[in-house]
SEFI-428649 format. One record per residue: chain; z, x, y negated of N, C-alpha, C in turn. Coordinates in steps of 0.05 Angstrom, whole numbers. Each point is the difference from the previous one (the first is absolute). Layout:
<rs>
+-------+--------+--------+---------+--------+---------+----------+--------+--------+---------+
! chain !   n_up ! n_east ! n_north !  ca_up ! ca_east ! ca_north !   c_up ! c_east ! c_north !
+-------+--------+--------+---------+--------+---------+----------+--------+--------+---------+
!     A !      Z !      X !       Y !      Z !       X !        Y !      Z !      X !       Y !
...
+-------+--------+--------+---------+--------+---------+----------+--------+--------+---------+
</rs>
This chain:
<rs>
+-------+--------+--------+---------+--------+---------+----------+--------+--------+---------+
! chain !   n_up ! n_east ! n_north !  ca_up ! ca_east ! ca_north !   c_up ! c_east ! c_north !
+-------+--------+--------+---------+--------+---------+----------+--------+--------+---------+
!     A !  -1031 !   3268 !    1555 !    -17 !     -14 !      -19 !     17 !     -5 !     -26 !
!     A !    -11 !      7 !     -23 !     14 !      -3 !      -25 !    -10 !    -25 !     -15 !
!     A !     18 !    -19 !      -6 !     -7 !     -24 !      -15 !     14 !      3 !     -27 !
!     A !    -14 !     -8 !     -22 !     14 !      -3 !      -25 !     16 !    -26 !       0 !
!     A !     15 !     -5 !     -21 !     18 !     -24 !        0 !    -15 !    -26 !       3 !
!     A !    -24 !     -2 !     -11 !    -16 !     -25 !        2 !     -6 !     -6 !      29 !
!     A !     -7 !     21 !      15 !     -7 !      -4 !       28 !     26 !     -5 !      16 !
!     A !     22 !     13 !      -7 !     26 !      -6 !       13 !      6 !    -30 !      -4 !
!     A !     -3 !    -10 !     -24 !      6 !     -28 !       -6 !    -18 !    -19 !      16 !
!     A !    -25 !      8 !       4 !    -19 !     -17 !       15 !      9 !     -3 !      29 !
!     A !     16 !     18 !       9 !     10 !      -2 !       28 !     20 !    -23 !       3 !
!     A !     10 !    -10 !     -23 !     20 !     -21 !        1 !     -9 !    -26 !     -13 !
!     A !    -22 !      1 !     -15 !     -9 !     -23 !      -16 !    -28 !     -8 !       8 !
!     A !     -6 !    -25 !      -3 !    -27 !     -10 !        4 !    -16 !      2 !     -26 !
!     A !     -7 !     24 !      -6 !    -16 !       6 !      -23 !    -29 !      6 !       9 !
!     A !    -18 !      1 !     -19 !    -28 !       7 !        8 !      0 !     27 !      16 !
!     A !    -14 !      0 !      22 !     -2 !      23 !       18 !     25 !      6 !      15 !
!     A !     20 !    -17 !      -2 !     26 !       5 !       14 !     -4 !      1 !      30 !
!     A !    -16 !    -17 !      11 !     -5 !       0 !       29 !    -13 !     26 !       9 !
!     A !    -19 !     10 !     -16 !    -13 !      25 !        7 !     20 !     24 !      -2 !
!     A !     17 !      0 !     -20 !     19 !      21 !       -3 !     20 !     -1 !      23 !
!     A !     10 !    -24 !       7 !     18 !      -2 !       23 !    -12 !      9 !      26 !
!     A !    -26 !     -6 !       4 !    -14 !      10 !       24 !     -2 !     30 !       0 !
!     A !     -6 !     12 !     -23 !     -1 !      29 !       -3 !     28 !     12 !       7 !
!     A !     21 !    -12 !     -11 !     27 !      10 !        4 !      8 !     -1 !      30 !
!     A !     -8 !    -22 !      13 !      7 !      -2 !       29 !    -13 !     22 !      17 !
!     A !    -23 !      9 !      -9 !    -15 !      21 !       15 !      9 !     28 !      -7 !
!     A !     15 !      3 !     -22 !      8 !      27 !       -9 !     21 !     12 !      18 !
!     A !     -1 !     26 !       4 !     20 !      14 !       16 !     27 !      2 !     -15 !
!     A !     -1 !     -4 !     -26 !     24 !       1 !      -17 !     -8 !     -9 !     -28 !
!     A !     20 !    -10 !     -15 !     -5 !     -10 !      -27 !     18 !     15 !     -19 !
!     A !    -12 !      9 !     -22 !     15 !      15 !      -21 !     -7 !    -11 !     -27 !
!     A !     18 !      5 !     -18 !     -4 !      -6 !      -29 !     21 !     16 !     -15 !
!     A !     -2 !     -1 !     -26 !     20 !      12 !      -18 !     24 !    -19 !       0 !
!     A !     24 !     12 !      -4 !     24 !     -16 !       -4 !     -2 !    -18 !     -24 !
!     A !    -19 !      6 !     -18 !     -6 !     -17 !      -23 !     -6 !    -28 !       9 !
!     A !    -11 !     -3 !      24 !     -9 !     -27 !        9 !     24 !    -19 !       2 !
!     A !     24 !     10 !       3 !     23 !     -19 !        1 !      2 !    -16 !     -26 !
!     A !     -2 !     14 !     -22 !      0 !     -14 !      -26 !    -25 !    -16 !      -5 !
!     A !    -23 !     12 !       7 !    -25 !     -14 !       -6 !     -4 !    -25 !      17 !
!     A !      7 !      1 !      25 !     -2 !     -23 !       17 !     19 !    -22 !      -9 !
!     A !     24 !      8 !      -8 !     19 !     -20 !      -11 !    -12 !    -14 !     -24 !
!     A !    -14 !     14 !     -17 !    -13 !     -12 !      -23 !    -23 !    -18 !       8 !
!     A !    -14 !      7 !      22 !    -21 !     -18 !       10 !     12 !    -26 !      10 !
!     A !     21 !      2 !      15 !     13 !     -25 !        9 !      9 !    -17 !     -24 !
!     A !     12 !     13 !     -20 !      9 !     -14 !      -24 !    -24 !    -14 !     -14 !
!     A !    -22 !     14 !      -1 !    -24 !     -11 !      -13 !     -9 !    -25 !      14 !
!     A !      1 !      0 !      27 !     -8 !     -23 !       15 !     18 !    -24 !      -5 !
!     A !     26 !      6 !      -3 !     19 !     -22 !       -7 !     -6 !    -11 !     -28 !
!     A !     -5 !     18 !     -18 !     -6 !      -8 !      -28 !    -25 !    -16 !      -1 !
!     A !    -20 !      7 !      16 !    -26 !     -14 !        0 !      1 !    -25 !      17 !
!     A !     22 !     -4 !      15 !      2 !     -24 !       16 !    -13 !      1 !      28 !
!     A !     -9 !     23 !       9 !    -12 !       2 !       26 !     21 !      5 !      22 !
!     A !     24 !      8 !      -8 !     23 !       3 !       18 !     24 !    -14 !     -12 !
!     A !     17 !    -12 !      17 !     25 !     -10 !      -10 !     20 !     23 !      -1 !
!     A !     22 !     -4 !     -13 !     21 !      21 !       -1 !     10 !      6 !      29 !
!     A !      3 !    -21 !      16 !      9 !       4 !       27 !    -20 !     16 !      17 !
!     A !    -26 !     -7 !      -3 !    -21 !      15 !       14 !      0 !     30 !      -8 !
!     A !      3 !      4 !     -26 !      1 !      28 !      -11 !     24 !     15 !      12 !
!     A !     23 !    -13 !       1 !     24 !      12 !       11 !     -4 !      8 !      29 !
!     A !    -13 !    -18 !      16 !     -5 !       7 !       28 !    -20 !     23 !       3 !
!     A !    -20 !      1 !     -17 !    -20 !      22 !        1 !     13 !     26 !      -8 !
!     A !     17 !     -1 !     -21 !     14 !      24 !       -9 !     17 !     11 !      23 !
!     A !     15 !    -17 !      14 !     17 !       9 !       22 !    -17 !     12 !      23 !
!     A !    -23 !    -13 !       6 !    -18 !      10 !       20 !    -10 !     28 !      -7 !
!     A !     -9 !      3 !     -25 !     -9 !      26 !      -10 !     22 !     21 !       2 !
!     A !     23 !     -6 !     -10 !     22 !      19 !        1 !      9 !      7 !      29 !
!     A !     -1 !    -20 !      17 !      5 !       5 !       29 !    -21 !     19 !      11 !
!     A !    -25 !     -4 !      -7 !    -21 !      17 !       10 !      4 !     29 !     -10 !
!     A !     10 !      3 !     -24 !      6 !      27 !      -10 !     23 !     12 !      16 !
!     A !     21 !    -16 !       4 !     23 !       9 !       15 !     -8 !      8 !      29 !
!     A !    -18 !    -16 !      12 !     -9 !       5 !       27 !    -23 !     20 !       2 !
!     A !     -6 !     13 !     -22 !    -20 !      21 !       -2 !    -29 !    -10 !       8 !
!     A !     -5 !    -25 !      -5 !    -28 !      -9 !        1 !    -16 !     14 !     -21 !
!     A !     13 !      4 !     -23 !    -11 !      15 !      -23 !     14 !     27 !      -2 !
!     A !    -16 !     21 !      -1 !     10 !      27 !       -6 !     -4 !      3 !     -30 !
!     A !     22 !      1 !     -15 !     -2 !       1 !      -29 !      4 !     29 !      -9 !
!     A !    -20 !      9 !     -16 !      1 !      27 !      -11 !     19 !     -1 !     -24 !
!     A !     21 !     17 !       0 !     19 !      -2 !      -22 !    -12 !      6 !     -28 !
!     A !     10 !    -13 !     -19 !     -9 !       4 !      -28 !     19 !     21 !     -12 !
!     A !     -8 !     25 !       0 !     17 !      22 !       -8 !     -9 !     11 !     -27 !
!     A !     16 !     16 !     -12 !     -7 !      14 !      -25 !    -24 !     18 !       6 !
!     A !      0 !     13 !      23 !    -22 !      18 !        7 !    -26 !    -15 !       1 !
!     A !      0 !    -24 !      12 !    -24 !     -16 !        2 !     -9 !     -9 !     -28 !
!     A !     18 !     -8 !     -17 !     -7 !      -8 !      -27 !    -11 !     23 !     -16 !
!     A !     11 !     24 !       3 !    -11 !      23 !      -13 !    -28 !      7 !      10 !
!     A !     -5 !     -6 !      26 !    -27 !       4 !       11 !    -20 !    -19 !     -12 !
!     A !      9 !    -25 !      -4 !    -17 !     -20 !      -14 !     -6 !     11 !     -28 !
!     A !     20 !      9 !     -14 !     -5 !      10 !      -27 !    -20 !     23 !       0 !
!     A !      4 !     19 !      19 !    -18 !      23 !        2 !    -29 !     -9 !       6 !
!     A !     -3 !    -18 !      19 !    -26 !      -8 !        9 !    -15 !    -16 !     -22 !
!     A !     14 !    -15 !     -17 !    -13 !     -15 !      -20 !    -11 !     18 !     -22 !
!     A !      9 !     24 !      -2 !    -11 !      19 !      -20 !    -29 !      6 !       5 !
!     A !     -8 !     -1 !      26 !    -27 !       7 !        8 !    -20 !    -23 !      -1 !
!     A !     10 !    -24 !      -5 !    -18 !     -24 !        1 !    -19 !      0 !     -24 !
!     A !    -24 !     -9 !       5 !    -19 !      -4 !      -22 !     10 !    -23 !     -18 !
!     A !     -6 !      1 !     -25 !     10 !     -20 !      -19 !    -11 !    -28 !       7 !
!     A !    -21 !     -2 !      15 !    -11 !     -26 !        8 !     15 !    -13 !      23 !
!     A !     18 !     14 !      13 !     14 !     -10 !       23 !     23 !    -18 !      -9 !
!     A !     -1 !    -25 !       7 !     21 !     -20 !       -6 !     21 !      2 !      22 !
!     A !     24 !      6 !      -7 !     21 !       4 !       20 !     27 !    -10 !     -11 !
!     A !     13 !    -18 !      15 !     27 !      -9 !       -6 !     20 !     17 !      15 !
!     A !     24 !      0 !      -9 !     21 !      17 !       13 !      4 !     -8 !      29 !
!     A !      3 !    -26 !       5 !      4 !      -9 !       28 !    -22 !      8 !      19 !
!     A !    -25 !     -2 !     -10 !    -23 !       9 !       16 !      1 !     30 !       6 !
!     A !      7 !     15 !     -21 !      2 !      29 !        4 !     22 !      7 !      19 !
!     A !     22 !    -14 !      -1 !     22 !       5 !       19 !     -9 !     -5 !      28 !
!     A !    -14 !    -22 !       4 !    -10 !      -6 !       27 !    -20 !     21 !      10 !
!     A !    -18 !      8 !     -17 !    -20 !      20 !        8 !     13 !     26 !       7 !
!     A !     18 !     10 !     -17 !     13 !      25 !        5 !     19 !     -1 !      24 !
!     A !     13 !    -23 !       3 !     17 !      -4 !       24 !    -16 !      3 !      25 !
!     A !    -23 !    -13 !       1 !    -18 !       2 !       23 !     -8 !     29 !       5 !
!     A !     -9 !     13 !     -21 !     -9 !      27 !        3 !     22 !     19 !       9 !
!     A !     23 !     -3 !     -12 !     23 !      18 !        6 !      9 !     -5 !      29 !
!     A !     -3 !    -24 !      10 !      8 !      -6 !       28 !    -22 !      7 !      20 !
!     A !    -22 !     11 !      -9 !    -21 !       9 !       17 !    -22 !    -20 !       7 !
!     A !      0 !    -22 !     -14 !    -21 !     -20 !        5 !    -25 !      8 !     -16 !
!     A !    -23 !     -6 !      12 !    -25 !       5 !      -15 !    -13 !    -26 !      -9 !
!     A !     13 !    -23 !       6 !     -9 !     -26 !       -9 !     23 !    -17 !     -10 !
!     A !     -7 !    -18 !     -19 !     19 !     -19 !      -10 !    -14 !    -27 !       1 !
!     A !     14 !    -20 !      11 !    -11 !     -27 !        2 !     11 !    -17 !     -23 !
!     A !    -19 !    -11 !     -16 !      7 !     -16 !      -23 !    -23 !    -18 !      -8 !
!     A !      5 !    -20 !     -15 !    -21 !     -16 !      -12 !     -1 !      4 !     -30 !
!     A !     15 !     19 !     -10 !      1 !       5 !      -29 !    -24 !     17 !      -8 !
!     A !    -18 !    -11 !     -16 !    -25 !      14 !       -7 !      5 !     26 !     -15 !
!     A !     21 !      1 !     -17 !      6 !      25 !      -14 !     11 !     21 !      18 !
!     A !     17 !     -8 !      18 !     11 !      19 !       20 !    -22 !     10 !      18 !
!     A !    -17 !    -17 !       9 !    -23 !       8 !       17 !    -17 !     21 !     -15 !
!     A !     -5 !     -5 !     -25 !    -17 !      19 !      -15 !     14 !     26 !      -6 !
!     A !     26 !      0 !      -4 !     15 !      24 !       -6 !      6 !     17 !      24 !
!     A !      2 !    -12 !      24 !      9 !      15 !       24 !    -15 !     25 !       5 !
!     A !    -27 !      0 !      -4 !    -16 !      24 !        6 !      8 !     24 !     -18 !
!     A !     10 !     -5 !     -23 !      9 !      22 !      -18 !     24 !     14 !      11 !
!     A !     13 !    -12 !      20 !     24 !      12 !       12 !     -6 !      9 !      29 !
!     A !    -25 !     -1 !       7 !     -8 !       8 !       27 !      6 !    -20 !      22 !
!     A !      2 !    -25 !      -9 !      6 !     -23 !       18 !    -23 !    -19 !       0 !
!     A !     -6 !    -12 !      23 !    -20 !     -20 !        2 !     13 !    -28 !      -4 !
!     A !    -10 !    -15 !     -18 !     10 !     -27 !       -4 !    -15 !    -19 !      19 !
!     A !     15 !    -16 !      15 !    -12 !     -18 !       20 !      9 !    -28 !      -6 !
!     A !    -18 !    -19 !       6 !      5 !     -28 !       -4 !     -9 !    -15 !      25 !
!     A !     14 !    -21 !       8 !     -9 !     -16 !       22 !    -26 !    -14 !      -7 !
!     A !    -17 !     -4 !      20 !    -25 !     -14 !       -6 !     -3 !    -23 !      19 !
!     A !    -18 !    -18 !      -7 !     -5 !     -23 !       16 !    -22 !      5 !      20 !
!     A !     -8 !     24 !       3 !    -23 !       7 !       18 !      6 !     -6 !      29 !
+-------+--------+--------+---------+--------+---------+----------+--------+--------+---------+
</rs>
């Protein structure tokens, strides 16, 4: 199962839909993301400290837990290579001008596709809308 960085972060934080994402992760046969999530999740932890929803000590504990999970292969991280970045560049040439796409979102979508996933789990509305242009289904947890 491929999670973007927002869903990876929800596995460690009590954010909206965090419980649903953690339940989904527990049922997954494996969890994958782009190596980009190391930087992006660190920034999410920092944002929570800045906003006052986490203390610096809580953030430090969560960072260590996340890095331990990477070390223990809870997360299979797809390497961020020049080849993958060139694939992002190539794929964006084909996008319609109406498609709103940020670099991080494109990296996640192409990482998922290159690793053989046909779905990407995210709550990012732009990423969800763009995924189909790359042959990927954007999925979001639901309260159903």
